[in-house]
Each structure stands twice: as structure tokens, then as C-alpha cells.
Residue, then its C-alpha position, 0 to 999 in steps of 0.5 A: m991115167t984114169s979109167t973114168p971116161r972123158t965123155f959120156v952119153g946117157t946117165t952118169t952120177v958123179q960126186v960133188s964136194g961141199m953141197t949142203c942145202a936147197h941153195c947148193e942143190r939149185a945152184v948145181t942144178e942151174e949150172i949143170s942145166r946150162v951144159a949143151g946136151v944135158r936133159s936133166v939133173a938130180v942132186d942127192l944131198a945126202r950122198g953128195t951126188v949128182t946124176v946127169d942124163v944127157d942126150s948127146a955126148v958130154d964132156r966130163a970137163d963141162i960138167a966139172a966147170a958148171v959145177d965149179e962155177a956153182g961154187y962146188a967141186l966135182l970129185p975124181 
């Protein structure tokens, strides 16, 4: 079992593989922004991270699905 919580409230940063350009940043930001409860999304291409701020409990699986929909993969 992983020690990563399934849901989160507040701000969390996740690793995303495959992001290399402004298009990647836009696609990931747009998809994650559609998840209910997400307040803001900040992509750091150099580090391959995405910081997500939410105003209500959000399931990590919903974030992973949004990243997948954008064409990338959330790393464990």
C-alpha cells in the first residue's frame, strides 16, 4: 500500500511525465482545471511537476484521469 493519500485538500504537487513545451502545459492545465474543486493549476516544465490547489476534497484518481486525458501520465 502506498503512503500517498487518495484524496487531498489544499495544495499538492505531483510529478507528470512527458511534458516538454507550452502546448503540454496548456493541455495539462486545461484538463486538470475541469476537475470539480480545483481552484488553480501551476505547471513547472523544468521539474516535470504540477501544483494543484483545491477548495474541496479531490481524489488523486480524478487528477490522474485529467492528466491522462491531456496525453500524459501522473507518476506515483
